[in-house]
N, C-alpha and C positions, 0 to 999 in steps of 0.2 A: 774554194771556188767563189768568185764574185758573181752572184746571180743578177743578171741584168734583165733577161727576158725569161719569163716563167709561164708555162701552160699548165692548167689544172682542170681536170674533170671532176664532177661531183662537187662543184664549188658553191652550191646554193645552201648547204647546211653541213653540219657534222665536221668530220676531220678535214674535208676539202675546204670549207669556209675558214676553219681555224688556221689552217696552213696559209691560206691566202692572206689573212689578216696579219699573221706573224711575220710573213715575208714582205709585207708592204713597207715601202720606204721611198723617199724621193729618188727619182732616177730609175726606178724599177718599173718594168712594163709587165702587167699581168694579163694573160688571156684566159678567161674563165668560161667554162662550159657546164651546162646542166640542163635538165628538162623542165626545171621550175623557174620561170622568169622572175616571179616575185622574190624568191630567195636569192637569185643572182643579183637583182637590183639592191637588195639589202646588203649583201656581201660587198658589192662594188662601192656603196656609199661609205662603208667603214674603211675600205682600202684607200679610197680617195682621200678621206680625212687624214690618213697617215702619209699622204704625199705620193702614193703610187698612181701610175697611169693604168687604167683598166679598159679592157675590151671584152664585151660580153657576147656569147653566142648561146641561144636556147636551142638545144637539139637533144635527140635520143642517141646515146652512145652506140646503140645497136645499128644505127644507120651508117653503114660503111662509107658511102659516098660523102655524106655530110661531115663525117669525122675526118676523112682524107682532106676535104676542103678546109676544115678548121685548122688542120696541121700545116697548111700553107701560109697562114697569116704571118705578118711581120717578116716578109720575104727578104727585107734588106738588113735583117739582124740575125746574128747567131742565136740559137736556142740553147740556153744554159741548163734548164731543168724542166722536166715533164713530171707532174705528179698525177697519178691515176687513182682517183679516190671514189669514183662512181661505183656503186654496188647496191645489191639488194639481198635480203635475207628472208628466211621462212623455214618452217619445220613441217613435220608430218602431221596429218590430221589426227584427231582423237581416235583412240583405239575402237575397232569394231567389236562385235560380240565375241568373235573368236580370238581377240587379242591382237589381230593384225592392224597395222597402221601404214598409210601410204601418203605420198605427196600427190597433188593433182598433176596431170600431164602438162597442163599449162604452166604450172609453177616450175617444174623441172626445166622446161624449155626456156622460160624467161630467165631463170637463174643462170643457166649456161650462157644465154645470149648476152646478158648484161655483165656478169662477173668475169667471164672469160673472153668471149668474142668482143664485147664492148671495150675491154681493156686492150686487147690486141689491135682494135681499130685505131687506138691512139698510139700504142707502142711501136707498131711496125712502121707506119709512115714516118714517125719521128726518128726512129733509128736510121732509116734511110736518109733522112734530112741531115742528121748529125754526122753521118759518115762522110758527107760532102763538105762539112765545115772544116776550117783549118784548125790544127792543134794549137791550143793556147796555153801559155804557161800559167799554172795555178799555184805554184809553190816551188820550193827548192828541188830542182831537177824533175819536176812533175809537170806533165803536159796532158791536157784533157780537151775533148770535144764537147762533152755534155753528160748529163746525168738523167736517168729515168728511174722513178720509184713508183711502185704500185702497192696498194693496200691489199694484202692477202689476209691471212688469219691463222690463229693457232688451230682453228677447225680444219685447216688444210693439212695438218700434220697427223690427224687421226681419222678413223672411220667411224664417225659418231652417228648412231642409229637415228637420233632425233632430227638431224639436218643433213641427210645424205647428199643432196644435190649442191647445197652450199659448201659442204666439205670438199666435194669433188671439184667444183669450179675453182675454189681457192687453192686446192692442192695443185691443180694444173698450172694456175698462174704463178704460184711460188716456184714450182720446179722449172718452168720455162725461164724465169728471170735468173734463178740461181745457176742453172746450167748454161744459159746463153752468156752470162757474165764472164765466164772463164776466158772466152776468146774476145768478146767485145771490148774488154778492158784494154787489150793489147792495141786496140784502135783508138783508145782514149774515151770510150763510151762506158760509163760505169752504171751498172744496174743494181737496184736494191729492191728486196721484197720485205714488206712489213708483216711479220707474224706476231700479232698481238691478241690479247683476250678481248673481252667486252670493253668498249669505250662508251662513255655516257653521252650518247647522241640520240637524236630522234629515231634512228633506225632500230634501236633496242629498247625504246621507252615502253613498248607494249608487251615485252617479254614477261610472262607470269611465272617467274622462278628466280631464286637467288643467282646472281651472275658472278661466279668466282673470278677474282683478279680484275674486277671492274676498275677502270682508270678514268680519270677526268680527261676532258679533251685537252686541257692545258698540259697535263703530264704527257699525254700521247704526242703532242706536237714537240715537246722538249726532247723526247726519245728519238723521234723521227729526224729532227734537224741535227741532233748530235750524231746519229748514225750516218746521215748524208755527208756531214763534214768529214767523217772518218772513212767514207766510202765503204760502209759495211754492205756485204752482199745480202745478208739477211739481218734485218733489224728486229730484235725480239724484246717484248716486255708483256707482263712481268716474267722474269727469267725462270722463276720457280715453276710457273704453270706450263711454260713452253717446254722446259726440260722434262717435266713430269709427263707431258703429252707424248714427247718423243719416246719415253720409256714405255708408256702404255701401248704404243704402236708396234713394239717388238714382242709383245706378249702374244701367246696363242689367241686366235680370234675369240674362241669361246670364253676365255678367261676375261678378256677386255670387255666383251659384251655383257658378261655377268655383272660386271661393275657398272657399266654405263646405264643399263636399263633400270637400275635401281636408284639412279640419281635423279633429283628433281630438275636438273639442268636439261633443257631441251626435251622434256617428256612430251609424248604425243598430245597435241592440242594446246600446248603451253606457249606456242609462238603463232602470231597471226599469219594467215596465208597471204600471198602477194596480192590476190584479188580483194583482200579486205583492207 
C-alpha cells in the first residue's frame, strides 16, 4: 500500500511520534493529533524536515465530537492509514494493611475512556469514511480501501492483577479489531492490533520494576510497519512473551495468580497513578 494520507493519534511522543517520523517523506500528508501541543510541534518539525506535509490538532481523544471532526480533515483525499497510538497506563495502589490493593475510581474511568472509547472515537468514523472510498489496487490482484492499526498490549491477553483496568481496556480494543477484521477485509479495510510488551517510551519511564521484553521504539516501529505491510491482523513482539502470556491465560485462575502476585512486574505501588 502506498501511504499518501495518514492520520495518527498520540503523535506527541512515544510510538505515535516514532511512527509519524518513520512514515514521513515528500508527498505524504500527516494529520497528527494529541493533547500535548508542545510535543505535537516537536513531532511536526521532525516530520517536515523529512519532507512530509503536517496538519496538527490538539485535542483529547475522549472528546467524541472533536475526534469526529478531526476525522473529516482532508476531505478531498482518500485516507490510506489510521494509527491509533494514544493511550494511558497505571496500576493498583500500594497494598493496604490487609494485603488488598485497588485502583482509584477516577483511574479506572479514565483508563477506559482513553484506551477504549478514545480509540473507538477515531476508529469508527474512519471506518465509515473508508467504506465510502473507492477500492484501489495495491498489488497483484489485491484491492484495498484503507488500513487501521491500534496499539493494544500483551497485557490485553492476560488478567494481570497489577493493572486490571489497563488489561481490560486493551483486551477489548484487541478483540474488537481482530474480530471486526474478519469481515471488514472483504470490503478492503484491513484492521491490525499491536500486542507488544513494554516499549521504551515516556509512558513507562516511571515504572519501578524490571520490564520483561522491553523493546526500543525503533524496533517497535520496525515490527509494526512490517506487520502492516503484510496486513497482519495481530502484530506481536516479542513473540516469546506474547505466546507465554497466551499460555498463562488458559491456566486455572488460581495458578496464574499464584505466579503473577509473586512477580516484581506491576506489583502494587510500582506504577504511577494517572493523577500523578
